[in-house]
C-alpha positions as a Markdown table, in Angstrom:
| # | Residue | x | y | z |
|---|---|---|---|---|
| 1 | Met | -55.7 | -14.2 | 117.9 |
| 2 | His | -56.9 | -14.5 | 114.4 |
| 3 | Thr | -55.2 | -17.1 | 112.2 |
| 4 | Arg | -54.3 | -14.8 | 109.4 |
| 5 | Thr | -52.1 | -12.7 | 111.8 |
| 6 | Lys | -50.2 | -15.7 | 112.7 |
| 7 | Leu | -49.1 | -16.6 | 109.2 |
| 8 | Pro | -46.5 | -14.0 | 108.8 |
| 9 | Glu | -44.9 | -15.4 | 112.2 |
| 10 | Leu | -45.0 | -18.8 | 110.7 |
| 11 | Ala | -43.4 | -17.7 | 107.4 |
| 12 | Arg | -40.7 | -15.9 | 109.5 |
| 13 | Trp | -40.2 | -18.9 | 111.6 |
| 14 | Trp | -39.8 | -21.1 | 108.5 |
| 15 | Glu | -37.3 | -18.8 | 107.0 |
| 16 | Ala | -35.2 | -18.5 | 110.3 |
| 17 | Glu | -35.0 | -22.3 | 110.7 |
| 18 | Lys | -31.5 | -23.9 | 110.0 |
| 19 | Glu | -33.1 | -27.1 | 109.1 |
| 20 | Lys | -36.3 | -26.1 | 107.3 |
| 21 | Pro | -39.2 | -28.5 | 107.2 |
| 22 | Thr | -39.6 | -29.7 | 103.6 |
| 23 | Ala | -43.4 | -29.8 | 104.0 |
| 24 | Leu | -46.2 | -28.1 | 106.2 |
| 25 | Leu | -49.6 | -29.6 | 106.9 |
| 26 | Phe | -52.4 | -27.1 | 107.9 |
| 27 | Pro | -55.5 | -27.8 | 109.7 |
| 28 | Thr | -57.7 | -26.4 | 107.0 |
| 29 | Asp | -57.3 | -25.3 | 103.3 |
| 30 | Asn | -58.1 | -21.7 | 104.1 |
| 31 | Val | -55.1 | -21.5 | 106.5 |
| 32 | Ala | -52.9 | -23.3 | 104.0 |
| 33 | Val | -53.9 | -20.8 | 101.3 |
| 34 | Gly | -53.1 | -18.0 | 103.7 |
| 35 | Phe | -49.6 | -19.3 | 104.1 |
| 36 | Leu | -49.2 | -19.7 | 100.4 |
| 37 | Ala | -50.1 | -16.0 | 100.2 |
| 38 | Glu | -47.6 | -15.0 | 102.8 |
| 39 | Ala | -44.9 | -17.3 | 101.2 |
| 40 | Arg | -45.4 | -15.6 | 97.9 |
| 41 | Glu | -44.9 | -12.2 | 99.4 |
| 42 | Arg | -41.7 | -13.4 | 101.1 |
| 43 | Gly | -40.3 | -15.3 | 97.8 |
| 44 | Ile | -40.6 | -18.6 | 99.3 |
| 45 | Ser | -41.2 | -21.1 | 96.4 |
| 46 | Val | -44.0 | -23.7 | 96.9 |
| 47 | Pro | -43.4 | -26.5 | 96.4 |
| 48 | Lys | -39.7 | -26.1 | 95.5 |
| 49 | Asp | -38.7 | -24.7 | 98.9 |
| 50 | Val | -41.5 | -26.1 | 101.0 |
| 51 | Ala | -44.5 | -28.3 | 100.3 |
| 52 | Val | -47.9 | -27.2 | 101.6 |
| 53 | Val | -50.9 | -29.5 | 102.3 |
| 54 | Gly | -54.3 | -28.3 | 103.5 |
| 55 | Phe | -57.0 | -30.4 | 105.0 |
| 56 | Asp | -60.6 | -30.6 | 104.1 |
| 57 | Asn | -60.6 | -30.4 | 100.3 |
| 58 | Ser | -62.7 | -27.3 | 100.2 |
| 59 | Ser | -63.4 | -25.3 | 97.0 |
| 60 | Ile | -60.6 | -22.9 | 97.7 |
| 61 | Ala | -58.2 | -25.8 | 97.5 |
| 62 | Glu | -59.0 | -26.4 | 93.8 |
| 63 | Leu | -59.0 | -22.7 | 93.1 |
| 64 | Phe | -55.4 | -22.4 | 94.4 |
| 65 | Asn | -54.3 | -25.6 | 93.2 |
| 66 | Leu | -53.6 | -26.8 | 96.7 |
| 67 | Thr | -52.7 | -30.3 | 97.7 |
| 68 | Thr | -55.2 | -31.4 | 100.4 |
| 69 | Ile | -56.7 | -34.2 | 102.3 |
| 70 | Asp | -60.2 | -35.1 | 101.4 |
| 71 | Tyr | -62.4 | -36.4 | 104.2 |
| 72 | Pro | -66.2 | -37.0 | 104.7 |
| 73 | Met | -67.0 | -34.2 | 107.2 |
| 74 | His | -70.7 | -34.9 | 107.0 |
| 75 | Leu | -70.0 | -38.5 | 108.1 |
| 76 | Gln | -67.8 | -37.4 | 110.9 |
| 77 | Ala | -70.5 | -35.1 | 112.1 |
| 78 | Glu | -73.0 | -38.1 | 112.0 |
| 79 | Asn | -70.6 | -40.3 | 113.9 |
| 80 | Ala | -70.3 | -37.7 | 116.6 |
| 81 | Phe | -74.0 | -37.6 | 117.0 |
| 82 | Phe | -74.3 | -41.4 | 116.9 |
| 83 | Lys | -71.7 | -41.7 | 119.7 |
| 84 | Leu | -73.5 | -39.2 | 121.9 |
| 85 | Tyr | -76.8 | -40.7 | 121.1 |
| 86 | Asn | -75.5 | -44.2 | 121.8 |
| 87 | Gln | -74.3 | -43.1 | 125.2 |
| 88 | Leu | -77.4 | -41.2 | 126.3 |
| 89 | Lys | -79.9 | -43.6 | 125.1 |
| 90 | His | -77.9 | -46.8 | 125.6 |
| 91 | Lys | -78.2 | -47.6 | 121.9 |
| 92 | Asn | -75.7 | -49.1 | 119.4 |
| 93 | Leu | -76.2 | -47.2 | 116.2 |
| 94 | Pro | -73.3 | -48.3 | 114.0 |
| 95 | Leu | -70.7 | -45.7 | 113.0 |
| 96 | His | -69.8 | -44.9 | 109.3 |
| 97 | Pro | -66.4 | -46.1 | 108.2 |
| 98 | Leu | -64.2 | -43.2 | 107.3 |
| 99 | Ser | -61.7 | -42.9 | 104.6 |
| 100 | Phe | -59.3 | -40.0 | 103.9 |
| 101 | Lys | -57.8 | -39.5 | 100.5 |
| 102 | Leu | -54.8 | -37.3 | 99.5 |
| 103 | Ile | -55.6 | -35.0 | 96.6 |
| 104 | Ile | -52.4 | -34.3 | 95.0 |
| 105 | Arg | -52.2 | -30.7 | 93.3 |
| 106 | Gly | -49.5 | -28.2 | 92.6 |
| 107 | Thr | -48.2 | -27.5 | 96.2 |
| 108 | Thr | -46.5 | -30.8 | 96.7 |
């Protein structure tokens, strides 16, 4: 099922919880922005009622003032290739060190 169709269910679930989570972390910025839209329609105040954090620091995150986690996706992809190559060719290409950074904006 398409992610957008699940967002109303998530917003309904959040509203129905007795002990509501104070923050939600989404797997991508696009999904987080979808929740922000649904929250706005339902009168849920972000970040007053619930903090929202995305993941990937895409251009949509800056556009919607979304707090997000920045990570080097291109280096992750290279590491995945290196791991596979190392296994198949019995090599030892070094992996890139990865660092993640919280980009604080208006949803936390």
